[in-house]
C-alpha positions as CSV (number, residue, x, y, z in Angstrom):
1,M,107.9,56.5,112.3
2,Q,107.5,55.9,115.7
3,G,105.0,53.8,118.1
4,P,103.9,49.9,117.3
5,L,104.0,51.0,112.9
6,T,108.0,51.4,113.5
7,G,109.8,49.4,110.9
8,Q,106.9,49.0,108.1
9,R,106.4,50.5,105.3
10,L,104.4,53.7,105.0
11,R,101.1,53.2,103.5
12,L,99.3,56.2,103.2
13,E,95.3,57.1,104.5
14,A,93.0,58.4,102.4
15,W,93.8,62.0,103.6
16,Q,97.4,61.7,103.2
17,H,97.1,60.3,99.4
18,H,94.8,63.4,99.0
19,V,97.7,65.8,99.9
20,I,100.0,63.7,97.6
21,S,97.6,64.0,94.4
22,E,96.8,67.2,94.6
23,L,100.5,68.6,95.6
24,F,102.3,66.2,92.4
25,G,99.5,65.0,90.5
26,R,97.9,68.4,89.3
27,K,99.5,70.5,86.7
28,R,99.6,74.0,85.2
29,S,99.4,74.6,81.0
30,D,103.1,74.6,81.6
31,Q,103.8,71.2,83.5
32,R,104.9,73.6,86.8
33,R,102.4,72.6,90.0
34,R,99.4,73.6,90.0
35,H,99.8,74.3,93.7
36,R,102.5,76.8,95.4
37,Y,101.1,76.4,99.0
38,V,99.7,73.9,100.7
39,W,98.1,74.2,104.6
40,I,97.5,71.4,106.6
41,E,95.2,71.2,109.9
42,V,94.8,67.9,112.0
43,P,94.3,66.9,115.1
44,R,97.3,65.1,116.7
45,K,98.5,62.2,116.1
46,A,97.3,62.0,112.6
47,G,100.1,61.5,111.3
48,K,101.3,65.1,109.6
49,T,104.6,65.1,110.7
50,T,105.4,61.7,109.0
51,L,104.0,63.1,106.0
52,L,106.1,66.2,105.7
53,V,109.0,64.7,106.4
54,T,108.0,62.3,103.5
55,I,107.5,64.9,101.3
56,G,110.3,66.6,102.4
57,L,112.5,63.6,101.1
58,Y,110.7,63.1,97.9
59,M,111.7,66.7,96.9
60,L,115.1,66.2,98.1
61,M,115.2,62.9,95.9
62,V,113.0,62.7,93.4
63,D,112.1,66.1,92.2
64,P,113.8,67.4,89.3
65,E,114.9,71.0,90.6
66,P,118.6,71.1,90.1
67,G,120.3,72.5,93.7
68,A,117.4,71.9,95.6
69,E,117.3,73.5,99.2
70,I,114.6,72.0,101.4
71,V,113.9,73.2,104.8
72,I,112.1,71.9,107.4
73,A,111.3,74.7,110.3
74,T,109.6,73.9,113.9
75,A,109.4,75.8,117.0
76,S,111.6,74.0,118.7
77,A,114.7,72.3,119.2
78,D,113.4,69.6,119.8
79,H,111.0,69.1,117.5
80,A,113.8,69.9,115.2
81,N,115.6,67.4,116.6
82,L,112.4,64.4,115.8
83,C,112.0,65.9,112.9
84,F,115.2,65.4,111.4
85,D,115.5,61.5,113.6
86,I,112.6,60.7,111.1
87,A,113.8,61.8,108.4
88,R,117.0,59.9,108.5
89,D,115.5,56.6,110.4
90,M,113.6,56.4,107.0
91,V,116.7,56.7,104.9
92,R,118.5,54.5,106.8
93,S,115.5,51.7,106.9
94,D,116.2,51.9,103.0
95,R,119.3,50.4,101.7
96,D,119.2,52.0,98.1
97,M,118.6,55.5,99.9
98,A,121.3,54.8,102.6
99,A,123.9,54.0,100.0
100,V,123.1,57.8,98.2
101,C,122.1,60.1,101.1
102,R,124.7,61.8,103.6
103,A,123.3,62.8,107.1
104,S,124.9,65.4,109.0
105,R,123.7,67.3,111.9
106,R,120.5,67.9,111.2
107,T,121.5,68.2,107.5
108,L,120.5,65.4,104.3
109,T,122.3,65.4,101.4
110,Y,122.0,63.5,98.2
111,K,124.0,64.8,95.0
112,D,123.8,68.6,94.9
113,A,120.2,68.7,97.0
114,H,120.3,69.5,100.5
115,L,117.6,68.8,103.4
116,R,117.7,71.1,106.6
117,V,115.9,71.0,109.7
118,I,116.1,74.4,111.9
119,S,114.3,76.0,114.8
120,S,115.1,79.6,115.0
121,R,115.9,82.9,113.0
122,Q,119.4,82.3,113.6
123,E,119.9,79.2,111.9
124,T,118.2,81.0,108.4
125,S,120.9,83.0,106.3
126,A,120.9,85.6,104.1
127,G,120.6,84.5,100.0
128,R,119.8,81.0,100.8
129,N,118.1,80.0,97.6
130,I,114.7,77.9,98.8
131,S,113.1,75.4,96.6
132,C,110.6,73.9,99.5
133,L,109.4,75.1,102.4
134,L,107.8,73.4,105.1
135,F,106.6,74.1,108.1
136,D,105.8,72.1,111.3
137,D,103.5,72.6,114.0
138,F,102.9,75.6,112.8
139,A,100.7,77.3,115.3
140,Q,103.8,76.5,117.9
141,I,105.5,79.1,115.5
142,Q,105.7,82.3,117.5
143,N,108.7,83.9,115.4
144,R,107.5,86.2,112.5
145,E,110.8,86.9,111.6
146,L,111.9,83.1,111.0
147,H,109.0,82.9,108.8
148,D,109.5,86.1,106.9
149,A,113.0,85.5,106.4
150,L,112.5,81.4,105.1
151,I,109.5,82.8,102.6
152,T,111.3,85.2,101.2
153,S,113.9,82.7,100.6
154,I,112.2,80.7,97.7
155,A,111.6,84.2,95.0
156,A,114.1,82.6,92.7
157,R,112.9,79.1,91.8
158,T,110.9,77.9,89.0
159,Q,108.6,76.4,91.2
160,P,108.6,77.1,95.0
161,F,106.2,75.0,97.4
162,T,105.4,76.1,100.8
163,L,103.4,73.7,102.9
164,Y,102.0,73.7,106.2
165,A,101.3,71.6,108.7
166,T,99.6,72.1,112.1
167,T,97.3,71.3,114.8
168,A,94.6,74.2,116.0
169,G,96.4,76.9,118.1
170,S,95.0,78.9,120.9
171,D,96.6,82.6,119.6
172,H,93.9,84.4,117.6
173,V,96.4,87.3,116.7
174,S,99.2,85.0,115.7
175,L,100.3,84.3,112.1
176,A,99.3,81.0,112.2
177,W,95.6,82.2,113.0
178,E,95.9,84.5,110.4
179,I,96.9,81.7,107.9
180,H,94.4,79.8,109.4
181,E,91.4,81.9,108.4
182,Y,92.6,83.1,104.6
183,A,92.2,78.7,104.1
184,T,89.5,78.2,105.4
185,R,88.0,81.1,103.3
186,V,89.6,79.4,100.2
187,Q,88.4,76.2,101.3
188,A,84.8,77.4,101.8
189,G,84.8,78.9,98.1
190,E,84.8,82.7,99.9
191,I,88.3,83.5,98.2
192,E,89.6,81.8,94.9
193,D,93.4,81.3,95.0
194,P,94.1,78.3,92.7
195,D,97.6,78.1,94.2
196,W,97.1,77.3,97.5
197,H,95.4,73.6,99.0
198,V,93.9,73.0,101.8
199,T,93.2,69.9,103.8
200,L,91.1,70.7,107.1
201,F,90.0,68.0,109.3
202,G,88.1,69.1,112.9
203,A,85.4,69.5,114.5
204,R,82.9,72.6,114.7
205,A,83.4,75.1,117.7
206,D,79.5,74.2,118.7
207,D,79.6,69.9,118.7
208,D,79.5,68.0,121.4
209,W,83.0,67.3,122.2
210,T,82.0,63.8,123.8
211,N,80.4,62.4,120.8
212,P,82.5,59.5,120.0
213,E,80.7,60.1,116.1
214,I,82.1,63.7,116.1
215,W,85.6,62.3,117.0
216,R,85.5,60.2,114.0
217,R,84.4,63.2,111.5
218,A,87.8,65.1,112.8
219,H,90.0,63.3,113.4
220,P,91.3,61.4,110.5
221,G,94.0,59.0,112.4
222,I,91.3,57.3,114.7
223,D,92.3,53.6,114.8
224,V,95.7,54.2,112.9
225,S,97.9,56.2,114.5
226,I,95.5,57.2,117.7
227,S,92.7,54.5,119.3
228,E,89.8,55.4,120.0
229,E,90.1,53.6,123.4
230,F,92.6,56.5,124.1
231,L,90.1,59.7,122.5
232,Q,88.0,57.7,125.5
233,Q,90.3,57.7,128.3
234,E,91.0,61.7,127.4
235,C,87.3,62.3,127.1
236,R,86.9,60.6,130.5
237,R,89.8,62.7,131.9
238,A,88.2,66.2,130.7
239,Q,85.2,65.7,132.0
240,Q,86.2,64.8,135.6
241,T,88.9,68.0,135.3
242,P,86.9,70.8,133.5
243,G,90.3,72.7,132.9
244,F,91.1,69.8,130.2
245,I,88.2,70.2,128.1
246,G,89.7,73.1,126.0
247,S,93.4,71.1,125.3
248,F,91.1,67.8,124.3
249,R,88.7,70.0,122.3
250,Q,92.1,71.8,120.8
251,L,94.4,69.3,120.5
252,Y,92.0,66.1,119.5
253,L,89.4,67.6,117.6
254,N,91.2,70.6,116.0
255,V,89.1,73.3,117.3
256,W,90.9,76.4,117.7
257,G,91.0,77.3,121.4
258,Q,90.2,80.6,123.3
259,D,91.7,81.4,127.3
260,R,88.6,80.6,129.4
261,S,89.5,84.0,131.3
262,R,88.3,86.3,128.2
263,W,85.6,88.0,129.0
264,L,84.2,88.2,125.4
265,D,83.2,85.1,122.9
266,M,86.0,85.5,120.3
267,E,84.3,82.5,117.6
268,K,81.6,85.0,117.5
269,W,83.3,88.3,117.4
270,D,84.9,87.2,114.3
271,Q,81.6,86.3,112.7
272,N,81.0,89.7,113.5
273,G,83.5,91.1,111.5
274,R,83.6,88.9,108.5
275,E,82.4,92.0,106.3
276,S,84.3,94.7,105.8
277,I,83.6,98.2,106.2
278,D,82.1,100.4,103.8
279,L,83.5,103.8,104.6
280,S,82.0,105.8,101.4
281,A,78.9,104.7,102.9
282,L,79.7,106.4,106.1
283,A,80.6,109.8,104.7
284,G,78.1,112.5,106.5
285,R,76.9,110.0,109.0
286,E,76.2,110.9,112.7
287,C,78.6,109.3,115.0
288,R,79.6,109.3,118.8
289,V,83.7,108.9,119.4
290,G,85.4,107.7,122.1
291,L,88.8,108.5,123.3
292,D,91.1,106.3,125.5
293,L,94.9,108.3,125.6
294,S,97.5,106.5,127.2
295,T,100.5,107.1,129.7
296,T,103.0,108.8,127.2
297,T,104.6,105.5,125.6
298,D,101.5,102.9,125.6
299,L,98.7,102.3,123.3
300,S,96.3,105.2,122.4
301,A,93.0,104.6,120.4
302,L,90.2,106.6,118.7
303,V,86.5,105.0,117.9
304,L,83.7,106.1,116.0
305,A,80.6,104.1,116.6
306,F,77.9,104.6,114.1
307,R,74.2,103.3,115.1
308,E,72.5,100.8,112.8
309,R,68.8,100.3,111.8
310,D,69.6,96.4,112.8
311,G,69.7,97.3,116.1
312,G,73.6,97.2,115.8
313,Y,76.6,99.3,115.5
314,T,79.5,100.2,112.5
315,I,82.8,100.7,114.5
316,L,86.0,102.2,113.0
317,P,88.9,102.2,115.2
318,F,91.9,104.1,115.2
319,A,94.9,103.0,117.4
320,F,97.9,105.2,118.0
321,C,101.4,104.6,119.4
322,P,104.8,106.3,119.4
323,E,107.0,105.3,116.2
324,E,110.3,104.8,118.1
325,T,108.4,102.2,120.8
326,I,107.2,100.1,118.0
327,E,109.0,97.4,117.9
328,E,110.0,97.3,121.5
329,R,106.6,96.8,122.5
330,Q,106.1,94.3,119.4
331,R,108.8,92.6,121.0
332,R,107.1,92.8,124.9
333,D,103.7,92.1,123.1
334,R,104.1,89.3,121.3
335,V,101.5,91.2,118.6
336,D,103.0,92.9,115.0
337,Y,102.7,96.1,115.7
338,V,105.2,96.8,112.1
339,A,102.5,94.9,110.3
340,W,99.9,96.9,112.3
341,R,101.3,99.7,111.0
342,E,102.1,98.9,107.1
343,Q,98.9,97.7,106.9
344,G,97.3,101.1,107.8
345,F,96.0,99.7,111.0
346,L,97.9,101.7,113.7
347,I,99.2,104.7,113.0
348,A,103.1,105.8,114.6
349,T,103.6,109.1,115.7
350,E,106.8,111.0,115.7
351,G,109.1,110.2,118.8
352,N,109.2,108.3,121.6
353,T,105.6,109.5,123.2
354,V,101.7,109.5,122.5
355,D,101.6,112.7,120.3
356,H,98.1,114.3,121.0
357,L,98.7,116.6,118.7
358,M,98.7,114.7,115.9
359,I,95.7,112.5,117.8
360,R,93.9,116.3,117.8
361,Q,94.7,116.9,113.8
362,K,92.9,113.3,113.3
363,I,89.7,114.1,115.1
364,L,89.3,117.7,112.8
365,E,90.1,115.6,110.1
366,L,87.5,112.6,110.6
367,S,85.1,115.7,111.6
368,R,84.8,116.7,107.9
369,T,83.9,113.5,107.1
370,Y,81.4,112.4,109.6
371,R,79.2,114.2,112.0
372,I,80.6,114.0,115.3
373,R,78.0,114.4,117.5
374,E,79.9,113.7,120.8
375,L,83.4,112.2,122.2
376,A,83.5,110.5,125.2
377,Y,86.5,110.9,127.0
378,D,88.3,109.8,130.1
379,R,89.2,112.9,132.8
380,W,92.7,111.0,133.1
381,N,95.8,112.6,131.3
382,S,93.5,114.5,128.9
383,S,92.4,118.2,130.1
384,M,95.0,119.9,127.8
385,L,93.7,117.8,124.3
386,I,90.0,117.9,125.4
387,T,90.2,122.1,126.2
388,H,92.0,122.5,122.9
389,L,88.8,120.0,121.1
390,V,85.9,122.0,122.7
391,S,88.0,125.1,121.5
392,D,87.5,123.1,118.0
393,G,83.9,123.0,118.2
394,I,84.4,119.9,119.1
395,P,81.2,118.1,121.9
396,C,83.0,116.7,124.6
397,V,81.2,114.7,127.4
398,P,83.7,112.6,130.5
399,V,82.9,109.3,130.7
400,A,83.5,107.5,134.7
401,Q,85.5,104.3,134.4
402,S,83.8,103.2,136.8
403,N,81.2,99.7,136.8
404,S,78.3,101.3,137.3
405,A,79.4,103.9,134.3
406,M,80.6,101.0,132.2
407,N,77.8,98.7,132.5
408,G,75.9,99.6,130.3
409,P,78.3,99.5,127.0
410,S,79.9,96.2,128.1
411,R,75.7,94.5,128.3
412,E,75.0,96.1,125.3
413,L,78.6,94.9,123.8
414,E,77.4,90.9,124.5
415,R,74.2,91.9,123.0
416,V,75.3,93.0,119.9
417,L,77.9,90.3,119.7
418,A,75.5,87.7,120.6
419,N,72.8,89.2,117.6
420,G,75.8,89.2,115.0
421,T,75.1,93.3,114.5
422,L,78.7,94.2,115.7
423,H,80.0,95.4,112.3
424,H,83.5,96.2,113.0
425,G,84.8,94.8,109.8
426,G,87.6,92.5,111.2
427,N,90.1,95.5,113.0
428,P,93.6,93.6,114.1
429,V,94.3,95.5,116.3
430,L,90.6,95.9,118.3
431,R,90.0,92.1,117.9
432,W,93.3,91.9,120.3
433,C,92.2,94.0,122.5
434,A,88.2,92.5,122.9
435,G,90.5,88.8,123.0
436,N,92.9,90.6,125.9
437,A,89.7,91.6,128.1
438,V,88.6,90.7,131.4
439,A,85.4,91.4,133.2
440,H,85.2,92.4,136.2
441,A,81.8,92.3,138.3
442,D,81.6,94.8,141.7
443,P,78.7,93.0,143.8
444,S,76.2,94.2,142.7
445,G,76.4,92.4,139.2
446,D,78.1,95.9,137.3
447,I,80.5,94.1,134.6
448,R,83.4,96.9,132.9
449,P,86.9,95.3,131.3
450,S,89.3,95.9,134.0
451,K,93.0,97.4,132.3
452,N,94.6,95.4,135.7
453,K,93.0,92.1,135.4
454,S,93.2,92.0,131.7
455,I,95.6,90.1,130.0
456,E,97.2,92.8,127.2
457,R,96.3,96.1,126.3
458,I,92.4,96.9,125.9
459,D,92.3,100.7,124.7
460,V,90.9,100.4,121.4
461,L,87.9,98.7,123.4
462,V,87.2,100.6,125.9
463,A,87.0,103.6,123.5
464,M,84.4,102.0,121.8
465,L,82.6,101.1,125.0
466,M,82.4,105.0,125.5
467,A,81.4,105.9,122.4
468,I,78.7,103.3,122.6
469,S,77.8,104.5,126.0
470,R,76.6,107.7,124.1
471,H,74.5,106.1,121.8
472,M,73.0,104.7,124.7
473,V,72.4,107.5,126.6
474,A,71.3,109.2,123.3
475,D,68.1,106.5,122.9
476,W,67.0,107.3,126.2
477,S,67.0,110.8,126.2
478,G,65.1,110.3,123.0
479,R,63.0,107.8,124.3
480,A,62.1,110.2,127.7
481,A,61.8,112.9,125.1
482,R,58.6,110.9,122.9
483,C,57.3,109.9,126.3
484,H,56.5,113.7,127.3
């Protein structure tokens, strides 16, 4: 332990005691541990790393697992060194542990058991038989390969155990966010999964971040590992420097952040996508379609939009990417194209360029299930495919990508998002595009998502807006006809 408490015997705080009791006190009928997975999400300076290292030492020296292999995984070499230093210092400070435990480079050994601290995929080894896996600052681990290589190494143990400890992150298309979402649903009782234990402290997104009462509710380490006076200083700093507000909320109140340049409120976006889409209920219904074709190697998008009685839309998106470029794009864009393909959210077309024939076949397949009233498209790079679709009997309408043309559907998207009536089912590719979007406003105040200014790809979002635009034209036409 570092800071003013250095050298003192570790005393568990109430929240830490609860975690330990749940982890080691609850048993199955066969006396194995009840929980196989633990998610701990607390603000910075709450004592999570010290607790994680302590659990690692317990699993090394007390847990009866034969030949135990404990791994602490971190995002960086510096943090790995910090975790190992804490573990080694704990051993050295206790005469009995120091007498029986050997320390070498990032490894502690006790009898036939080993505790190792790693920070990269290269430090994992094929065939490793991990019994206890501890991830620290998990939101900072961007390498899914590291996680997957480790998580698949625990299957052979009788009671394998994985613990994730983290403070809120800012990337809503990351593995940490995926597991955070699952853990919060387990905690809320939306998912019944007794293999998981969840401990989560933090403020709500709409809480007053300047209120000390909110701090005390959100941060279990106040006046123990962090002083309220320090938080008051940091709060004043945030009030004087607005760019620091997001960091204050994320690090000290454990509120997941988002890039302030983003157009859409992604917390509202996620709230709109809580319910899955009932495809059987959409069969035979009328819809309008948006098509955004990419360059030869990028993402292409096809989105069906269904008008709903609540004034909103149900969205059914499809994304296409050349098979041979998926792994390259995954490295470049830092999102999991491979997982999206395997989960059915991304359609891989054969070869290294976008296959327009496959997109055409998909549109015709969908037209046999849904009543496609119109297909909206951007004239750029689409003439040949549109010619074929028109000959197939698909009504096609060009939609300009100007601010004046896209302002209407962009404002409509803002409206339905605020009302909670954009039913998108949580599609991760669409979410990624929505989170990337940056709005461009012209002098008259008309807006549109800008591909040049946006953080990454926004193709699926643009296709959705084109589909919505045709619903709006149909609504206007219907109102005009009734007036006459």
